[in-house]
VMD Tcl script that builds the backbone (N, CA, C; Angstrom):
set m [mol new atoms 246]
animate dup $m
set s [atomselect $m all]
$s set {name element resname resid chain x y z} {
  {N N MET 1 A -80.064 -165.204 142.221}
  {CA C MET 1 A -81.447 -165.739 141.966}
  {C C MET 1 A -81.540 -164.919 140.533}
  {N N ALA 2 A -81.640 -164.897 139.349}
  {CA C ALA 2 A -82.314 -163.566 138.095}
  {C C ALA 2 A -83.494 -163.221 139.033}
  {N N ALA 3 A -83.910 -161.770 138.162}
  {CA C ALA 3 A -84.870 -160.489 139.083}
  {C C ALA 3 A -85.850 -161.269 138.257}
  {N N ARG 4 A -86.668 -161.138 138.458}
  {CA C ARG 4 A -87.984 -161.078 138.200}
  {C C ARG 4 A -88.540 -159.790 137.007}
  {N N LYS 5 A -89.406 -160.070 136.126}
  {CA C LYS 5 A -89.941 -159.160 135.435}
  {C C LYS 5 A -91.060 -159.187 134.638}
  {N N PRO 6 A -91.361 -158.297 134.512}
  {CA C PRO 6 A -92.843 -158.045 134.298}
  {C C PRO 6 A -93.083 -159.613 132.904}
  {N N ILE 7 A -94.341 -159.656 133.216}
  {CA C ILE 7 A -95.216 -160.537 132.212}
  {C C ILE 7 A -95.191 -160.440 130.961}
  {N N GLU 8 A -95.182 -158.739 130.925}
  {CA C GLU 8 A -95.398 -158.809 129.615}
  {C C GLU 8 A -94.130 -158.250 128.618}
  {N N THR 9 A -92.853 -158.630 129.126}
  {CA C THR 9 A -92.204 -158.615 128.717}
  {C C THR 9 A -91.348 -159.818 128.385}
  {N N ALA 10 A -91.841 -161.321 128.684}
  {CA C ALA 10 A -91.611 -162.054 128.570}
  {C C ALA 10 A -91.651 -162.918 127.264}
  {N N PRO 11 A -91.131 -163.829 127.146}
  {CA C PRO 11 A -91.300 -164.214 125.496}
  {C C PRO 11 A -92.556 -164.961 124.741}
  {N N LYS 12 A -92.966 -164.873 123.875}
  {CA C LYS 12 A -94.206 -165.507 123.264}
  {C C LYS 12 A -93.661 -166.491 122.719}
  {N N ASP 13 A -92.680 -166.991 122.323}
  {CA C ASP 13 A -92.393 -167.765 121.157}
  {C C ASP 13 A -92.288 -169.270 121.752}
  {N N GLY 14 A -93.073 -169.787 122.631}
  {CA C GLY 14 A -92.764 -171.214 122.479}
  {C C GLY 14 A -92.011 -171.138 123.916}
  {N N SER 15 A -90.849 -170.675 124.234}
  {CA C SER 15 A -89.856 -170.700 125.294}
  {C C SER 15 A -90.605 -171.236 126.867}
  {N N LYS 16 A -89.852 -172.030 127.232}
  {CA C LYS 16 A -89.477 -172.023 128.903}
  {C C LYS 16 A -89.107 -171.281 129.878}
  {N N VAL 17 A -89.811 -170.826 130.275}
  {CA C VAL 17 A -89.672 -169.772 131.335}
  {C C VAL 17 A -90.577 -170.131 133.074}
  {N N THR 18 A -89.767 -169.308 133.723}
  {CA C THR 18 A -90.501 -169.409 135.391}
  {C C THR 18 A -91.141 -168.497 135.437}
  {N N VAL 19 A -92.553 -168.722 135.538}
  {CA C VAL 19 A -93.497 -167.815 135.915}
  {C C VAL 19 A -93.985 -167.462 137.587}
  {N N THR 20 A -94.487 -166.403 137.859}
  {CA C THR 20 A -95.331 -166.640 139.121}
  {C C THR 20 A -97.090 -166.214 138.688}
  {N N TRP 21 A -97.344 -166.551 139.443}
  {CA C TRP 21 A -98.957 -166.602 139.066}
  {C C TRP 21 A -100.006 -167.029 140.529}
  {N N LYS 22 A -100.866 -166.565 140.263}
  {CA C LYS 22 A -102.153 -166.430 141.593}
  {C C LYS 22 A -103.067 -167.491 141.696}
  {N N ASP 23 A -103.318 -168.771 141.949}
  {CA C ASP 23 A -104.270 -169.406 142.161}
  {C C ASP 23 A -105.780 -168.564 142.684}
  {N N SER 24 A -106.772 -170.191 142.405}
  {CA C SER 24 A -108.383 -169.445 142.514}
  {C C SER 24 A -108.444 -169.232 143.769}
  {N N ASP 25 A -107.139 -169.523 144.641}
  {CA C ASP 25 A -107.546 -169.255 146.492}
  {C C ASP 25 A -106.746 -168.617 146.754}
  {N N GLY 26 A -105.987 -167.554 145.661}
  {CA C GLY 26 A -104.880 -166.679 146.148}
  {C C GLY 26 A -103.577 -166.936 146.814}
  {N N VAL 27 A -102.968 -168.092 146.597}
  {CA C VAL 27 A -102.298 -168.531 146.884}
  {C C VAL 27 A -101.250 -168.523 145.704}
  {N N ILE 28 A -100.026 -168.085 145.722}
  {CA C ILE 28 A -98.914 -167.534 144.847}
  {C C ILE 28 A -98.143 -168.981 144.285}
  {N N ASN 29 A -97.749 -168.777 143.391}
  {CA C ASN 29 A -97.305 -170.594 142.925}
  {C C ASN 29 A -95.943 -169.709 141.419}
  {N N GLU 30 A -94.895 -170.874 141.581}
  {CA C GLU 30 A -93.954 -170.718 140.777}
  {C C GLU 30 A -93.796 -171.956 139.857}
  {N N SER 31 A -94.018 -171.861 138.216}
  {CA C SER 31 A -93.945 -172.802 137.928}
  {C C SER 31 A -93.914 -172.723 136.796}
  {N N ILE 32 A -92.891 -173.612 135.956}
  {CA C ILE 32 A -92.406 -173.474 134.372}
  {C C ILE 32 A -93.703 -173.368 133.406}
  {N N ALA 33 A -93.516 -172.372 132.801}
  {CA C ALA 33 A -95.199 -172.191 132.178}
  {C C ALA 33 A -94.325 -171.693 129.973}
  {N N GLN 34 A -95.284 -171.923 129.155}
  {CA C GLN 34 A -94.815 -171.256 127.818}
  {C C GLN 34 A -96.329 -170.734 127.342}
  {N N TYR 35 A -95.657 -169.817 126.733}
  {CA C TYR 35 A -97.219 -169.139 126.314}
  {C C TYR 35 A -97.340 -170.279 124.531}
  {N N ARG 36 A -98.557 -170.273 124.407}
  {CA C ARG 36 A -98.729 -171.007 123.908}
  {C C ARG 36 A -99.893 -170.079 122.618}
  {N N SER 37 A -99.522 -169.689 121.446}
  {CA C SER 37 A -100.161 -169.229 120.321}
  {C C SER 37 A -101.409 -169.911 120.092}
  {N N LEU 38 A -102.623 -169.185 119.079}
  {CA C LEU 38 A -103.433 -170.268 118.898}
  {C C LEU 38 A -103.109 -171.415 117.571}
  {N N ASP 39 A -102.310 -170.936 117.087}
  {CA C ASP 39 A -101.737 -171.565 115.920}
  {C C ASP 39 A -100.621 -173.012 116.522}
  {N N ARG 40 A -99.933 -172.583 117.145}
  {CA C ARG 40 A -99.322 -173.394 118.356}
  {C C ARG 40 A -100.406 -174.478 118.691}
  {N N LEU 41 A -101.874 -173.781 119.415}
  {CA C LEU 41 A -102.242 -174.638 119.851}
  {C C LEU 41 A -103.095 -175.935 118.776}
  {N N LYS 42 A -103.822 -175.160 117.524}
  {CA C LYS 42 A -103.858 -175.935 116.405}
  {C C LYS 42 A -102.829 -177.097 115.749}
  {N N ALA 43 A -101.652 -176.628 115.892}
  {CA C ALA 43 A -100.715 -177.648 115.265}
  {C C ALA 43 A -100.572 -178.760 115.705}
  {N N ALA 44 A -100.914 -178.483 117.112}
  {CA C ALA 44 A -100.761 -179.562 118.107}
  {C C ALA 44 A -101.875 -180.884 117.650}
  {N N GLY 45 A -102.839 -180.957 117.757}
  {CA C GLY 45 A -104.303 -181.036 117.202}
  {C C GLY 45 A -105.156 -180.704 118.206}
  {N N GLY 46 A -106.499 -180.994 117.748}
  {CA C GLY 46 A -107.682 -180.749 118.962}
  {C C GLY 46 A -108.238 -179.502 118.578}
  {N N ASP 47 A -109.304 -179.309 119.131}
  {CA C ASP 47 A -110.083 -178.152 118.855}
  {C C ASP 47 A -110.170 -177.288 119.875}
  {N N TRP 48 A -109.822 -175.611 118.900}
  {CA C TRP 48 A -108.794 -174.947 119.996}
  {C C TRP 48 A -109.838 -173.643 119.715}
  {N N ASP 49 A -109.774 -172.492 120.541}
  {CA C ASP 49 A -109.949 -171.034 119.975}
  {C C ASP 49 A -109.149 -170.101 120.837}
  {N N GLU 50 A -109.903 -168.841 119.943}
  {CA C GLU 50 A -108.562 -167.771 120.841}
  {C C GLU 50 A -108.603 -167.811 122.171}
  {N N SER 51 A -109.332 -168.278 123.142}
  {CA C SER 51 A -109.907 -168.142 124.574}
  {C C SER 51 A -108.202 -168.850 124.769}
  {N N ASP 52 A -108.701 -170.125 124.481}
  {CA C ASP 52 A -107.265 -170.448 125.441}
  {C C ASP 52 A -105.843 -170.545 124.237}
  {N N ALA 53 A -105.519 -169.355 123.595}
  {CA C ALA 53 A -104.020 -168.690 123.539}
  {C C ALA 53 A -103.957 -168.428 124.634}
  {N N GLY 54 A -102.214 -168.725 125.198}
  {CA C GLY 54 A -102.066 -167.836 126.505}
  {C C GLY 54 A -101.032 -168.882 127.199}
  {N N TRP 55 A -100.529 -168.397 128.522}
  {CA C TRP 55 A -99.958 -169.047 129.129}
  {C C TRP 55 A -100.066 -170.545 129.799}
  {N N TRP 56 A -99.282 -171.268 129.766}
  {CA C TRP 56 A -99.346 -173.086 130.457}
  {C C TRP 56 A -98.637 -173.490 131.201}
  {N N ALA 57 A -99.110 -173.959 132.359}
  {CA C ALA 57 A -98.328 -174.588 133.128}
  {C C ALA 57 A -98.615 -175.904 133.612}
  {N N TYR 58 A -97.934 -176.841 133.975}
  {CA C TYR 58 A -97.943 -177.841 134.586}
  {C C TYR 58 A -98.394 -177.917 136.043}
  {N N THR 59 A -99.651 -177.817 136.739}
  {CA C THR 59 A -100.263 -177.949 137.780}
  {C C THR 59 A -99.641 -179.167 138.756}
  {N N ASP 60 A -99.518 -180.222 137.984}
  {CA C ASP 60 A -98.276 -181.594 138.654}
  {C C ASP 60 A -98.171 -183.003 137.313}
  {N N GLY 61 A -98.208 -183.708 137.745}
  {CA C GLY 61 A -97.217 -184.068 136.432}
  {C C GLY 61 A -97.961 -184.430 135.527}
  {N N HIS 62 A -99.405 -184.414 135.272}
  {CA C HIS 62 A -100.149 -184.968 134.109}
  {C C HIS 62 A -100.943 -183.857 133.995}
  {N N THR 63 A -101.087 -182.756 134.716}
  {CA C THR 63 A -102.320 -181.830 134.255}
  {C C THR 63 A -102.010 -180.250 133.848}
  {N N GLN 64 A -102.118 -180.171 132.695}
  {CA C GLN 64 A -101.430 -178.266 132.169}
  {C C GLN 64 A -103.024 -177.446 132.634}
  {N N LYS 65 A -102.928 -176.556 132.694}
  {CA C LYS 65 A -103.769 -175.345 132.970}
  {C C LYS 65 A -103.369 -173.991 132.664}
  {N N LYS 66 A -104.317 -173.547 131.936}
  {CA C LYS 66 A -104.153 -172.027 131.568}
  {C C LYS 66 A -103.950 -171.023 132.818}
  {N N ILE 67 A -102.744 -170.757 133.003}
  {CA C ILE 67 A -102.174 -169.679 134.159}
  {C C ILE 67 A -102.722 -167.936 133.375}
  {N N GLU 68 A -102.590 -166.962 134.499}
  {CA C GLU 68 A -102.414 -165.332 134.529}
  {C C GLU 68 A -101.236 -165.083 135.378}
  {N N PRO 69 A -99.917 -165.468 134.322}
  {CA C PRO 69 A -98.745 -165.021 135.334}
  {C C PRO 69 A -98.720 -163.851 135.439}
  {N N ILE 70 A -97.804 -163.556 136.785}
  {CA C ILE 70 A -98.059 -161.792 137.482}
  {C C ILE 70 A -95.915 -161.675 136.860}
  {N N SER 71 A -94.741 -162.111 136.786}
  {CA C SER 71 A -93.879 -162.079 136.403}
  {C C SER 71 A -92.966 -163.161 136.212}
  {N N TRP 72 A -92.259 -163.093 135.448}
  {CA C TRP 72 A -91.196 -164.083 135.634}
  {C C TRP 72 A -89.640 -164.038 135.358}
  {N N ARG 73 A -88.840 -165.069 135.057}
  {CA C ARG 73 A -86.984 -164.668 135.322}
  {C C ARG 73 A -87.090 -165.745 134.102}
  {N N PRO 74 A -85.665 -166.428 133.387}
  {CA C PRO 74 A -85.537 -167.359 132.554}
  {C C PRO 74 A -85.606 -168.580 133.176}
  {N N ALA 75 A -85.884 -169.926 132.749}
  {CA C ALA 75 A -86.129 -171.225 133.559}
  {C C ALA 75 A -85.071 -171.213 134.079}
  {N N SER 76 A -83.877 -171.692 133.281}
  {CA C SER 76 A -82.795 -172.155 133.821}
  {C C SER 76 A -81.980 -171.213 133.570}
  {N N GLY 77 A -79.897 -171.697 133.336}
  {CA C GLY 77 A -79.028 -171.137 133.486}
  {C C GLY 77 A -78.717 -169.989 133.984}
  {N N ASP 78 A -79.146 -169.203 134.415}
  {CA C ASP 78 A -78.865 -167.628 135.169}
  {C C ASP 78 A -78.948 -168.286 136.701}
  {N N ASP 79 A -78.948 -169.296 137.801}
  {CA C ASP 79 A -79.105 -169.404 139.191}
  {C C ASP 79 A -77.593 -170.166 139.430}
  {N N ASP 80 A -77.105 -169.692 140.439}
  {CA C ASP 80 A -75.527 -169.716 140.582}
  {C C ASP 80 A -76.212 -170.328 142.019}
  {N N ASP 81 A -77.087 -170.921 142.859}
  {CA C ASP 81 A -77.434 -171.315 144.105}
  {C C ASP 81 A -77.841 -172.434 143.716}
  {N N GLU 82 A -77.820 -173.271 143.208}
  {CA C GLU 82 A -78.166 -174.948 142.818}
  {C C GLU 82 A -76.792 -175.348 143.391}
}
mol reanalyze $m
mol bondsrecalc $m
mol representation Tube
mol addrep $m
């Protein structure tokens, strides 16, 4: 499995990566996430502001949530254990 890296080193170009984050209950989660800049959010439509920019992940099949990841690794392609 690919080594985890500090979130500060993650790509912010819209690439999808696997992140580790802690929810409001203190539970550690792992999700595919994508950094969305304000420009990227506005391009998709809707009413966005600076506070909306950041890491977004699906919390279920239909719901996206802004999260604060702790670490990251490539989303796929580097794992040999599948």
